[in-house]
C-alpha angles and dihedrals in degrees: 000000000000124000127215114252126218116288113258115206114217094175137353086267100036129063132170128216121184116207106179106295093346123093117205114199113198120204124197142155131036117333103188126134093238089057092056125249124253117237117259093207098090090051093047090049090051090051091050092048097056102021098211103223093198093052142245122293118204111209135190107231099169110322102183098184140351145176136174089311091073090047091053091051093049094047090057091054095044094047091047090052091050091050093047096043093246119137115235118198122200097176092114094058125094115283094244091054091049092051094049091046091052091047093050092051094043093067111053119211113269114250111258093013092115112092112239112238124221132050121284113250119258100251096049089050091052090048092049092050092047091051090048092052091047092049092048092048092050092049091049093050091047091050093049090049093051090047092052090050090049090052091049089052089048091055089050091049094245102107115122118223137114116265089211089061090054091052092052092047091050089053092046094048095040125031096020091055095052097091096055092040090051094050097045095043093048091051092047089052090050091049093049089049093050094046092047092046093054092054099037094047090068088062097039090245101120092139090070089069085088090058094048095048095043097048094040095050099040098041101047120329096069092052094043095049092045090049093051091047091050091046092054096039112028100020093055090047091051092050092047093048094050092040091054090051088051091053092048090048091239090132089054088052091053090052091048090054091050095251117137110235090208092057095041099043111015101040098059091046092051092047091049093053093043090054099040103039096070090046091050090046092056089048091049090050091055092048091049091050088050089054091051089047090056091052095043096048100031101038106025097033095233115166108257093227091049091049093052091045091053090048091052093048093047096053121079131184090249091057090049094051092047089055091049091049089053091052093048092052091046091051091054093046095049092048093048095045096046095045092045092053090046092052090048091053117126127233101266133082092245090056089063092061091045090051091052091050092048090048092056094046093047093047095050093047090049091049093052093047092047091049091054092048094047092046090051091048091050089051092050092047090045094232 
């Protein structure tokens, strides 16, 4: 018959009692994370040293409080016992602890769920980035090719999309965007007028504010501001709509039914922006000129008839067509960028927001680059 040996304290909250080949581990005190957790290593070493053949018994000897810290400590002991072939009994612990311990052990950790520590070496990171760029480039080229094929089918009258969708998109891109286009364009015209007035007043040439505002708005600023507004408003909405369909597997359903997602989703959105962007650009030009008119007449005291006459003389048909060309290019770029990001969206809800953000960033960058290229081409062609 075995006798109980003297209790050996490992920590103020842990004590060991050997009774023959049975080890009784007594737990007491407060087991909360903010109190600090004792290390399980001395206890595990003691178990390994004597290998209790009749198992380890975990006992409650006055546990005053506990949280997940106690559970973490117990899991280490139980898992070590399982690995060493030693039975660990938790029957003498509080009922809540036993339930949580059983629950924690019932669901094994998912493979790969643990986050790998340490920084990835330089060369693998370079390789990953290169593969990512290559994959993105290939997807972009595929998307542009499919879009070109869809346009060719549209010209042959074989494209498949709902005309009602196009009507709704025209309304969304056109009339519903008028308030924000009006506000931004009017303010841009006011700013151009103020900036021009400050400089021209020094030379007594305030009347040329009309020229500066009219040429600036009609040639490039009206189209650029409209493009940025449409990128942030409509482009983000397009990416979110298509991304949501990707998450809900509606695009997979279209492919299964033999319907091209590019024809059904991308084509009507691109047509809507190609039609509405030049119209919005002309409207933005008028609102910008109105803003400059307010500054010229209200602040500088220019005669209204004289201001309008200067505006008419400053504008040429070439300036007008250059502005429209800007807007047409911007409409195509915003449609392509937003639909591409929507089609590249992942399968989770958070990916939809990321796709919308990427669509806006890509559209604005494309607009700025296109503006620089068109301006350079106009300079080379002397127009």
